[in-house]
C-alpha positions in Angstrom: 13.1 3.1 0.7 9.7 3.1 2.3 8.8 6.3 0.6 9.6 4.9 -2.8 7.6 1.7 -1.9 4.6 3.9 -0.9 4.9 5.8 -4.3 5.0 2.4 -6.1 2.0 1.1 -4.3 0.1 4.3 -5.1 1.1 3.9 -8.8 -0.2 0.3 -8.7 -3.5 1.4 -7.1 -3.9 4.1 -9.7 -3.2 1.7 -12.5 -5.0 -1.4 -11.4 -7.6 -0.4 -8.8 -8.9 3.1 -9.6 -11.7 3.6 -12.0 -13.6 6.6 -13.1 -17.2 5.4 -13.4 -20.6 5.7 -11.8 -21.1 3.1 -9.1 -23.2 2.4 -6.1 -21.0 1.7 -3.1 -21.6 -0.8 -0.3 -22.7 2.1 1.8 -25.5 2.7 -0.7 -23.9 6.0 -1.8 -23.5 6.9 -5.4 -20.0 7.7 -6.6 -18.3 8.7 -9.8 -15.2 6.7 -9.0 -14.3 3.3 -7.6 -11.2 1.9 -5.9 -11.0 -1.9 -5.9 -7.9 -2.4 -3.8 -8.0 -6.2 -4.3 -6.9 -5.8 -7.9 -3.6 -4.4 -6.5 -3.3 -6.3 -3.2 -3.7 -9.7 -5.0 -0.7 -9.1 -7.3 2.6 -10.4 -6.0 4.2 -6.9 -5.9 1.1 -5.3 -4.5 0.8 -8.0 -1.7 4.5 -7.4 -0.8 4.1 -3.6 -0.7 0.9 -3.7 1.3 2.5 -6.0 3.8 5.6 -4.0 4.2 4.0 -0.6 4.4 1.2 -1.5 6.8 3.5 -3.6 9.0 5.9 -0.6 9.2 3.1 1.7 10.3 1.7 -0.8 12.8 5.1 -1.1 14.5 4.6 2.6 15.5 1.4 1.9 17.5 1.9 2.5 21.3 1.5 -0.7 23.2 2.1 -2.8 20.1 -0.2 -5.0 18.0 -0.8 -8.7 18.7 -3.1 -9.5 15.7 -4.5 -8.0 12.5 -8.1 -8.5 11.6 -9.7 -7.8 8.2 -13.2 -7.8 7.0 -13.7 -10.3 4.2 -13.2 -9.8 1.3 -11.2 -6.6 0.9 -9.4 -7.1 4.2 -8.3 -10.7 3.5 -5.2 -9.9 1.3 -4.3 -7.0 3.7 -4.1 -9.2 6.8 -2.4 -12.0 4.9 0.3 -9.6 3.6 0.9 -8.1 7.0 1.0 -11.5 8.8 3.5 -12.9 6.3 5.6 -9.8 6.4 5.7 -9.9 10.2 6.8 -13.5 10.2 9.6 -12.8 7.7 10.7 -9.9 10.0 10.9 -12.2 13.0 7.9 -10.5 14.7 5.0 -12.7 13.8 1.5 -11.2 14.0 -1.4 -13.6 13.4 -4.2 -12.7 11.0 -7.9 -12.8 11.7 -10.7 -12.7 9.2 -14.0 -11.1 10.1 -17.1 -12.4 8.3 -19.8 -10.0 7.0 -22.5 -12.7 7.7 -22.5 -15.5 10.2 -22.1 -18.8 8.5 -24.8 -21.3 9.4 -22.6 -24.4 9.8 -19.4 -25.6 11.3 -18.2 -23.4 14.2 -20.6 -20.6 13.2 -17.9 -18.1 14.1 -17.9 -14.4 13.2 -14.1 -14.3 13.3 -11.7 -17.0 11.9 -8.3 -17.5 13.5 -9.2 -16.8 17.1 -7.2 -19.8 18.4 -4.1 -17.9 17.4 -4.7 -15.0 19.8 -5.2 -14.7 23.5 -8.2 -13.0 25.1 -7.6 -9.3 25.4 -5.1 -9.2 22.5 -4.5 -5.8 20.9 -5.8 -5.9 17.3 -5.4 -3.6 14.3 -8.6 -3.8 12.2 -7.6 -3.5 8.5 -9.9 -2.3 5.7 -9.1 -1.6 2.1 -11.4 1.4 1.7 -13.5 3.4 4.1 -16.5 5.5 2.9 -19.0 6.1 5.7 -17.3 3.8 8.3 -20.3 1.5 8.8 -18.5 -1.8 7.9 -15.4 -0.7 9.9 -17.5 0.0 13.0 -19.2 -3.3 12.7 -15.8 -5.0 12.4 -14.6 -3.2 15.5 -17.7 -4.4 17.4 -17.1 -8.0 16.3 -13.5 -7.8 17.5 -14.6 -6.4 20.9 -17.4 -9.1 21.2 -14.6 -11.7 20.7 -12.9 -10.4 23.9 -10.2 -8.5 22.0 -9.1 -4.9 22.1 -9.2 -2.7 19.0 -5.8 -0.9 19.2 -6.3 1.0 15.9 -8.0 0.9 12.5 -5.8 0.9 9.4 -7.3 1.9 6.1 -5.5 1.6 2.8 -7.6 4.3 1.1 -9.8 6.9 2.9 -12.5 8.1 0.4 -12.9 11.2 2.6 -16.7 10.8 2.9 -17.2 10.8 6.6 -15.8 7.4 7.5 -12.7 8.7 9.3 -14.9 11.0 11.4 -17.3 8.2 12.2 -14.6 5.8 13.3 -12.7 8.4 15.3 -15.9 9.6 16.8 -16.5 6.1 18.1 -13.2 6.4 19.9 -10.8 4.5 17.6 -7.5 5.7 16.2 -7.6 5.6 12.4 -4.6 5.5 10.2 -4.8 5.7 6.4 -2.0 5.2 3.9 -3.8 7.1 1.1 -6.9 9.2 0.6 -9.2 10.3 -2.2 -7.0 13.3 -2.8 -4.2 11.0 -3.9 -6.3 9.8 -6.8 -8.5 12.8 -7.7 
């Protein structure tokens, strides 16, 4: 069943999220394709599939996962889907959202949802797409600064442009569901 769900999610990503066009990525790199995973993850079916597939993969992590953290905006639907799926499965995992910029009011927190996890909790950092790994490594640093442990990094799509190597080179285990070669 999981394999057919993975195939269905890939089909949705190809249909709703993948575009052949010239773009400048967040990393500043030029690319002739773009994958906007939010277009898929924000559909009801895509949200369900993302939650199921990532939750199933995270259950395999040695030592377990106590929270999922996503960089806003691409990681928001991912952590939401996993947290909801984990609750339905009877193994609730809270979601954390990592800001890209510190807000200048309220709690001025880099991470939202910290009251739901204990210090030292094992966290999976979720990202929709990795290119160079820069935003992923900043997210991992924020998680560690909050007194949490980065148990792994989970990427929906690896663009295969050095991000995996950068993240793994920094000492983090990286798992990806799909890669550029699944699209091109």
